[in-house]
PASEDREN-587652 format. One record per residue (C-alpha): residue in three letters; x, y, z. Coordinates in steps of 0.05 Angstrom, whole numbers, padded with zeros to 5 digits, always signed. Layout:
REM residues N
ALAXYZ...
//
This chain:
REM residues 453
UNK-00285+00434-00294UNK-00226+00481-00299UNK-00183+00513-00254UNK-00152+00567-00285UNK-00116+00597-00232UNK-00081+00525-00205UNK-00126+00517-00153UNK-00165+00466-00118UNK-00217+00463-00064UNK-00195+00433-00006UNK-00120+00441-00027UNK-00109+00513+00002UNK-00087+00575-00042UNK-00025+00533-00071UNK-00028+00537-00147UNK-00012+00464-00162UNK+00024+00481-00226UNK+00088+00518-00183UNK+00089+00442-00151UNK+00095+00407-00218UNK+00146+00458-00237UNK+00188+00445-00171UNK+00179+00371-00162UNK+00160+00344-00229UNK+00110+00309-00263UNK+00065+00254-00246UNK+00060+00276-00177UNK+00014+00254-00116UNK-00008+00318-00078UNK-00040+00303-00015UNK-00089+00356+00027UNK-00075+00337+00095UNK-00121+00399+00111UNK-00178+00364+00073UNK-00156+00292+00104UNK-00172+00320+00164UNK-00234+00354+00143UNK-00259+00290+00115UNK-00243+00245+00178UNK-00286+00297+00228UNK-00346+00299+00182UNK-00350+00223+00168UNK-00334+00213+00244UNK-00394+00260+00254UNK-00442+00227+00211UNK-00438+00162+00244UNK-00444+00190+00312UNK-00522+00173+00313UNK-00499+00100+00315UNK-00435+00111+00364UNK-00383+00086+00312UNK-00317+00091+00320UNK-00272+00103+00264UNK-00203+00051+00243UNK-00170+00073+00179UNK-00156+00021+00126UNK-00082+00032+00126UNK-00074-00011+00063UNK-00113+00046+00019UNK-00055+00089+00032UNK+00002+00078+00079UNK+00040+00145+00070UNK+00068+00164+00140UNK+00043+00225+00133UNK-00026+00208+00123UNK-00028+00154+00179UNK+00005+00202+00230UNK-00044+00257+00212UNK-00111+00208+00215UNK-00073+00186+00281UNK-00068+00247+00311UNK-00144+00259+00296UNK-00163+00199+00343UNK-00173+00150+00297UNK-00149+00074+00299UNK-00118+00040+00245UNK-00141-00030+00201UNK-00078-00066+00184UNK-00081-00131+00143UNK-00002-00146+00142UNK+00061-00144+00187UNK+00093-00089+00148UNK+00026-00054+00154UNK+00026-00066+00230UNK+00099-00036+00238UNK+00078+00025+00193UNK+00018+00041+00241UNK+00071+00031+00312UNK+00124+00073+00282UNK+00073+00123+00262UNK+00063+00128+00340UNK-00004+00090+00343UNK-00009+00044+00404UNK-00026-00032+00403UNK-00099-00027+00425UNK-00110+00031+00364UNK-00090-00025+00322UNK-00133-00082+00288UNK-00104-00140+00251UNK-00151-00164+00186UNK-00139-00202+00130UNK-00146-00273+00095UNK-00076-00294+00118UNK-00033-00275+00176UNK+00031-00318+00186UNK+00050-00338+00249UNK+00106-00283+00256UNK+00054-00231+00248UNK+00006-00261+00286UNK+00066-00268+00348UNK+00078-00187+00331UNK+00005-00169+00338UNK-00003-00207+00409UNK+00066-00181+00433UNK+00034-00110+00420UNK-00034-00118+00446UNK-00066-00108+00376UNK-00135-00135+00368UNK-00136-00195+00321UNK-00204-00219+00278UNK-00194-00290+00261UNK-00207-00306+00185UNK-00163-00373+00172UNK-00178-00434+00210UNK-00103-00446+00215UNK-00094-00376+00263UNK-00136-00404+00320UNK-00083-00455+00347UNK-00022-00405+00336UNK-00061-00347+00373UNK-00080-00399+00434UNK-00009-00416+00431UNK+00020-00347+00430UNK-00034-00328+00487UNK-00008-00391+00533UNK+00062-00365+00515UNK+00042-00297+00540UNK+00028-00323+00604UNK-00036-00263+00613UNK-00096-00304+00609UNK-00141-00315+00555UNK-00133-00276+00493UNK-00188-00239+00461UNK-00209-00247+00394UNK-00254-00235+00344UNK-00286-00273+00289UNK-00292-00248+00211UNK-00361-00266+00179UNK-00407-00254+00116UNK-00477-00256+00101UNK-00502-00286+00036UNK-00521-00215+00010UNK-00493-00177-00052UNK-00478-00107-00031UNK-00471-00088-00102UNK-00540-00117-00129UNK-00586-00070-00174UNK-00658-00067-00167UNK-00693-00120-00192UNK-00624-00158-00201UNK-00600-00211-00160UNK-00587-00206-00085UNK-00548-00269-00064UNK-00469-00276-00075UNK-00455-00314-00135UNK-00393-00344-00103UNK-00372-00357-00032UNK-00321-00299-00013UNK-00252-00315+00013UNK-00255-00272+00071UNK-00276-00296+00136UNK-00335-00347+00142UNK-00417-00350+00117UNK-00472-00345+00164UNK-00518-00372+00125UNK-00490-00444+00121UNK-00466-00453+00192UNK-00389-00444+00174UNK-00390-00384+00221UNK-00422-00417+00279UNK-00368-00472+00272UNK-00313-00430+00269UNK-00334-00400+00324UNK-00344-00463+00373UNK-00267-00479+00351UNK-00246-00408+00381UNK-00293-00423+00446UNK-00262-00491+00453UNK-00193-00456+00460UNK-00186-00441+00537UNK-00137-00390+00519UNK-00181-00353+00470UNK-00238-00306+00482UNK-00287-00299+00426UNK-00306-00218+00440UNK-00314-00198+00369UNK-00350-00196+00302UNK-00328-00175+00242UNK-00348-00159+00178UNK-00329-00127+00112UNK-00365-00133+00049UNK-00336-00095-00006UNK-00308-00025-00031UNK-00337+00036-00065UNK-00417+00014-00042UNK-00461+00063-00063UNK-00526+00026-00049UNK-00536+00049+00024UNK-00600+00002+00032UNK-00553-00062+00006UNK-00507-00051+00061UNK-00556-00042+00118UNK-00589-00115+00096UNK-00523-00148+00107UNK-00514-00117+00162UNK-00581-00135+00191UNK-00569-00208+00181UNK-00502-00203+00211UNK-00527-00163+00276UNK-00578-00222+00275UNK-00526-00277+00274UNK-00481-00239+00328UNK-00540-00231+00378UNK-00550-00306+00373UNK-00475-00314+00378UNK-00474-00269+00442UNK-00522-00326+00479UNK-00461-00364+00472UNK-00409-00318+00500UNK-00389-00244+00516UNK-00385-00198+00458UNK-00354-00130+00469UNK-00339-00110+00401UNK-00379-00105+00331UNK-00341-00083+00268UNK-00380-00070+00204UNK-00327-00055+00157UNK-00318+00005+00114UNK-00324+00003+00039UNK-00366+00071+00043UNK-00373+00094-00030UNK-00347+00173-00056UNK-00383+00214-00092UNK-00312+00225-00140UNK-00312+00160-00173UNK-00368+00124-00208UNK-00357+00056-00233UNK-00390+00032-00294UNK-00417-00039-00293UNK-00370-00091-00324UNK-00297-00098-00339UNK-00259-00095-00401UNK-00200-00141-00423UNK-00174-00094-00478UNK-00187-00026-00508UNK-00219-00064-00570UNK-00272-00085-00519UNK-00289-00014-00489UNK-00361-00008-00516UNK-00382-00050-00460UNK-00364+00000-00407UNK-00389+00060-00445UNK-00414+00108-00386UNK-00490+00084-00373UNK-00525+00152-00393UNK-00553+00162-00321UNK-00554+00239-00304UNK-00499+00240-00240UNK-00563+00270-00198UNK-00596+00201-00210UNK-00536+00157-00199UNK-00533+00119-00126UNK-00491+00153-00073UNK-00472+00125-00010UNK-00521+00165+00047UNK-00469+00164+00110UNK-00524+00192+00148UNK-00585+00152+00129UNK-00530+00092+00133UNK-00514+00107+00211UNK-00589+00118+00225UNK-00606+00049+00200UNK-00544+00020+00230UNK-00567+00048+00301UNK-00633+00021+00290UNK-00602-00044+00277UNK-00562-00049+00336UNK-00618-00027+00382UNK-00672-00083+00349UNK-00616-00132+00363UNK-00598-00111+00432UNK-00527-00095+00408UNK-00526-00020+00419UNK-00478-00030+00485UNK-00427-00060+00441UNK-00361-00017+00420UNK-00382-00009+00351UNK-00323+00004+00290UNK-00320+00018+00219UNK-00256+00012+00178UNK-00255+00065+00115UNK-00208+00080+00075UNK-00227+00106+00012UNK-00272+00153+00042UNK-00227+00182+00085UNK-00168+00197+00033UNK-00203+00192-00037UNK-00210+00262-00041UNK-00156+00284-00003UNK-00109+00273-00062UNK-00096+00286-00130UNK-00045+00259-00188UNK-00025+00321-00215UNK-00003+00310-00301UNK+00018+00346-00357UNK+00003+00330-00434UNK+00058+00302-00462UNK+00016+00286-00532UNK-00035+00292-00570UNK-00067+00257-00630UNK-00131+00286-00665UNK-00158+00229-00711UNK-00222+00261-00732UNK-00274+00233-00699UNK-00235+00216-00637UNK-00178+00258-00594UNK-00125+00226-00559UNK-00102+00261-00509UNK-00035+00218-00476UNK-00013+00240-00398UNK+00051+00226-00362UNK+00016+00185-00308UNK-00018+00127-00324UNK-00063+00069-00293UNK+00006+00042-00261UNK-00004+00094-00217UNK-00078+00086-00206UNK-00087+00019-00222UNK-00158+00010-00195UNK-00183+00072-00250UNK-00191+00066-00323UNK-00253+00058-00369UNK-00298+00022-00318UNK-00287+00077-00262UNK-00302+00153-00283UNK-00253+00210-00247UNK-00259+00283-00257UNK-00199+00309-00293UNK-00193+00386-00283UNK-00148+00426-00336UNK-00101+00478-00305UNK-00106+00528-00367UNK-00126+00596-00359UNK-00179+00598-00414UNK-00213+00531-00424UNK-00254+00556-00481UNK-00305+00500-00512UNK-00290+00426-00494UNK-00296+00359-00536UNK-00301+00287-00512UNK-00234+00253-00508UNK-00200+00186-00503UNK-00147+00199-00445UNK-00096+00153-00440UNK-00027+00153-00401UNK+00045+00134-00420UNK+00043+00062-00414UNK+00062+00008-00477UNK-00011-00026-00454UNK-00071-00021-00485UNK-00110-00023-00426UNK-00071+00049-00397UNK-00135+00084-00411UNK-00167+00128-00361UNK-00233+00139-00409UNK-00264+00144-00474UNK-00312+00211-00465UNK-00276+00256-00420UNK-00287+00329-00439UNK-00227+00370-00445UNK-00214+00438-00474UNK-00199+00444-00544UNK-00142+00489-00534UNK-00109+00439-00487UNK-00034+00434-00510UNK+00026+00391-00494UNK+00053+00412-00434UNK-00008+00433-00404UNK-00031+00412-00326UNK-00084+00358-00318UNK-00106+00339-00245UNK-00138+00273-00239UNK-00178+00270-00180UNK-00199+00229-00120UNK-00138+00190-00127UNK-00119+00188-00050UNK-00144+00116-00049UNK-00105+00048-00077UNK-00062+00101-00121UNK+00002+00110-00072UNK-00005+00044-00042UNK-00022+00006-00111UNK+00027+00034-00157UNK+00082-00007-00197UNK+00140+00013-00232UNK+00118-00015-00297UNK+00147+00021-00357UNK+00156+00089-00314UNK+00189+00094-00244UNK+00138+00116-00185UNK+00131+00188-00176UNK+00144+00231-00110UNK+00091+00254-00058UNK+00073+00319-00038UNK+00031+00336+00022UNK-00005+00409+00032UNK-00017+00432+00097UNK-00036+00503+00119UNK-00012+00529+00057UNK+00063+00495+00059UNK+00086+00442+00013UNK+00129+00389+00035UNK+00161+00319+00002UNK+00134+00262+00041UNK+00154+00208-00005UNK+00216+00218-00053UNK+00211+00198-00128UNK+00239+00128-00139UNK+00298+00121-00178UNK+00331+00067-00230UNK+00375+00043-00167UNK+00312+00041-00125UNK+00281-00002-00169UNK+00340-00047-00184UNK+00377-00050-00114UNK+00345-00118-00092UNK+00376-00144-00157UNK+00440-00200-00150UNK+00490-00171-00192UNK+00502-00204-00253UNK+00568-00211-00297UNK+00555-00182-00364UNK+00592-00217-00409UNK+00626-00180-00469UNK+00592-00208-00543UNK+00640-00240-00588UNK+00635-00204-00652UNK+00696-00232-00689UNK+00675-00249-00757UNK+00607-00217-00762UNK+00615-00164-00803UNK+00571-00146-00862UNK+00569-00194-00925
//
């Protein structure tokens, strides 16, 4: 796919090449219009199950993204104190924020309680802290949730093992009674009320049936728990897979092992895709069957909301034609999209006037690191030259929020809305990078007597 006019669907009529010339590359470009459209589309698809959306803020904490989704009526899921502060500063009231995560400090929990944020207990250590904070607050018992997980592998392929290989570090297993024990500890605290059940099972889940089967087990457990406490909330998590990304089985430690992750050869039309409509119908039926359809039901997607709404705009900075193989090197690499790589296919769109014939290429970034490779068989035009723009699509999730300064400083982020481009996050400078450093005294080297012999 090419975009000869530099225009991509969902990104208005702006020529992305003009943004590259104005702001430089690499450059994150976020379409707030596409973000709104995708949020509305997902909310509509989940209506049959009565699901309310919480945006997983860790996916991309850019204030422009968070504020836009808040304006669309979404709440947020946060997993740290600074994310909670970011949500509050974007105008979200505490009652539209849920605090998850495997570790929450006492300071973070105090901040959550102070602002009326609903906390899903993960670590058993949180129980006593929350009970004490509730007592200090003096407003009666504090409603909390409990994170649990079923014995299901949501990534299982047909004919493969359906159980988890190792226990999760998130939440408590329902299969061996551990979740019941922790629920009992919460209910034994007079200043706490267990009113919610939370379950989040992964990221980029593409097998809809697997997720529904896992949630069937969770709902059955929640129905039993309901005989012991007054449940009002069920959070079914997120992780809904997006079409713009395809993950290949396995992972590689270095480029020399890349054959382990070559494309599986399955046509795009036959690859599993997460079916939101099917999921909503299945979840609605599961809730009815277990008499849970009167609960407030939440989901906390991240990738499904922001993945397609952002791209990474890059330029070709080098080529190496090695006969059978052809390297194309971009000025943006995996430091800016850490979840990408040879085990995860993204779409690449060259912004060239005439594409002509294409050829499979090895596409890498600028980092002095062998693993900085996007893919080993990416079709790009034969005519692609140094300086041409190439768009890496589906860059909205876990790019901006997980970018590092390894070898290269982090770039700017631009938002597009109603045809207007605005700088939303300035590019990192050397001074930004080194500002936390303690000044050191550089001794002048003594070069006396070290001349050439």
